[in-house]
N, C-alpha and C positions, 0 to 999 in steps of 0.2 A: 386213344389218343392218337394225333397225329405225328409224321416225322416231319423233323422243318430243316435244311439247309438253308445257312446263311451265307451271301455271298458277296464281298467289297471289294471294290475296285482300286481300294490302296492297300499296296503290301505290306503284308506283318508278317514276315519271315515263312510264308505257307503258299499252298495254293486252295482257295473257295471259292467246305465247306467251298484262275484269276487274281485275284490278289489274297483272299485267305475264305477257306470254308470252315463254316463253325456248326456242331454239335453239340446241342445243349443237352445234360445227362437228366436221367431221373432225379439227383438229388441236388439239380440246378447249377453244377460244373456246366463253364463253357469250355469248350475244347476245340484249339485250332488243329485242323486237319494238314498237315503239311504238303502231304503227296497225293493229294485228290488228283493230280494232272497224271500220275503215275499209275491210280485203281483204274482210271478211266481210259486206258490204252487200250483193254479188251473191251470192247463194246457188248460181248454179250452178258459182261456184267453190270451193263446199265440197269438192269430193270430191278436187281436187287439193291443197287444202290440210289434209284429213283425217291425222293421225299416227294411228302403231299402238298408240302410248302416253299417255295422259294423267295427268302426276305434279301433284296438287292440293297445295301448299303451303297450310295455313289452310283457313278455313272459307269464307263465301260469297263467290262471284266479284262485282265490282261492275258489270260490263257485264252487259247481260240477253243482246245478242246474241253475246256469247262464251259465255255458261251454254247457249243455247239450241244452239250449235256442238257443245259438248262432249255434250252430252244425244243430239243425231242423231248422235253420232260413234259413243259408246258403245251408242246403244239399236237398231241396225242400220239405220241409214238409208241407209248408204252401200252399194252394189254392190259393193265389196271388203270386206265382213263388218264387224264392231263392232271397236272399240279399245275395250284395256285402260283401265281407269278406276282411279288408286290415288290412295287419298286419305289425306293424312297431316295429322293435327294434336293438339294436346295435349288439345284437349277432347273428351270421350267424346261430345258431343250430335250428334245425328243433322241433318248437312244434305245429305240426298239424296230429295229428293220424287218424284225419278222411280226411284228402286230400280234405278239403273245401275251403283252404284260396284261394281266386280269385286274389289278389294282394299282394305282399309282396316287402319290403323296408328292407335294411340293413341300419341303419345310425341311428348315437345316438338322440335321442329326442328332445334334445334343436338346432340341426342341421335342424331336420324336421319343428322346430316350425320358425324357421329363415326363412326356405325356403316357407313355406306357409304364414307367416306374409309377406314377402317382394311378393310373387304373389296376395294375395289377395287386397294389397294396389295398386299394378299395376290394377287389374281388377278393382277396384271403380275408380279410376281415368279414366280408360277408359269408365265405364258406364255414370259418369258425364259428359264425354265429347259428348258422344253420344246424352244424355238427350239436352245437350245445342245445339247440331247441329243441323242447318234447312236443308233440302233440297230443293231447287226451281227446279221443272222440268221444263226442256228447252221448251221455247215457251208458258210457262204460265204467268198470269197477276199477279204474284207477289206472289201467294198463297204459304205459308209454310208449311210443314209438320215436325212434331216432330220426331226425331230421334229413332226407333224402341226400345225396350227392349232388352238389352242386355243378353245373355242367351249363358251357354256352353252345350254342348249335350254329354252324356255318349254315348259310343257305345252299342249296345243291343248283347246279344249272351248267350248263354248256358242257356237260359231259364231267365235270366234277362234283365227288360227293362232299356233302357236307359233313363235318366231324365236329367233336368236341373240342374245347379250344385249349387243352391241356398241354399244348405243345410250350406254350409262353408260360404257363403257371408252372413248370417243371415238376410234372406229376411223377408219382415214384415208380411207376412201371408200364407194363405196355408195352404199345409198339413204338413209341418214343424212346422209351430206354432201352429197348432191345436195338435199335437202330442206332444210336448212341454207342454202345458196345462194338457194334459191328464196325463202326465206322474208325473208332479209337485201335481197336485191335488189329485192323486189317492196315491202318495207317502205319502201326507200332512195326508189324511183320514187313511192310515193304520199305520204311527207316531201315531196318535192319538189312536187307538185301542190296538196298543201293550202298551203304555203306560199307557191305563187303565187295561190293563190283568196283567201287571207286576205289578203296583200298588194296583192290587186286592188281591196277596199274601201277604199270613201273614208270611212267612219265606223269608232270602235273599235268592234270586238264583243267579245261572251264568249270565245268561242273564242279571238280573237288574243288577250285576254287572257293566256288561259290559255295558248297558246303560247309568249309571249314570256316569262311570269313563268317557266314551267318550264326554258325556255332559259338565260335570264340569271341565275338564282337564283344567288348566291355560293357558291363552294365550303363544305362543312362546314355549310349552315345547311338548317334542315327547312322544312317548309310544312305547315302546319293550314288542312283546309278545312272549309265549312260555311254551309248545308247544302245536299242537293238539286243543282240544276242545278251549281252550281260544281266540285260533285265529277264527276255527268258531263261537264263541258266538259273538266277537266283530263282526265279518263278517256280521252277521245277525241280531245282534241288535242295534249296536253301532247308534246313534243317533244324529242329527247336534248339532254341538259343539256352547254352548252359545259365543257370541261375532262375531265377524268378522273372516274370514279366516277358515281353517279346520286343524286337527289334523295330524300331521306327524306319519304316523305308519310304523312299520317295525315287522317282525315275523321271526319265526324260528321254522321249526317241522320237526321231524323225521319218520311221518306217511302223504299219499298223502289224 
């Protein structure tokens, strides 16, 4: 199976999985990795955190460090080869200064979601039919063989390995499940350490304000940030909001 990290340019009280990092678990759960920027502070960990596929939804990523990590993954900086970098946005403007994007789709994100949903539904139905299918070899005494496991293989090339597309299908184990568990566990540990460090400060700080505000904003409320450092503080220190769901966040900045 593949390890996939999804990146979005719109802040979602987390950094990515930039705006938000996601990793999909073997049971289909979708986790927002809120502290990806902190995880990337130590470049010796990049090799372990490297995904096989990067799916970027929307244009420019907020986090400079996350952008550097994505370029490192797709540019062959890893000893395990280059990652695929899939870029999807409804705008045809180019956002690839390093010329490292391997696949690009210009279409609205709702259209992408609808198309993938239809494909995955059909693919799952085909897998179920193959599991139920029984092949009786000609001239046999009736011994039945279960249909083989379905899999779609990507084309290898440019130093990138082809592999089964279990990442999007949410397979129950293998590399993808372990990658999900690794990211969510590291995110939990870093979150605990950040909380302890901020609570140990005697004075109110910008990172503390960002963390408390992102965590305690009432459900159904949004947040607009402007500009520069408040955006970066929220991007790096935002916590998982209390209750279900996430915090819709927009920002405006005059500096990069």
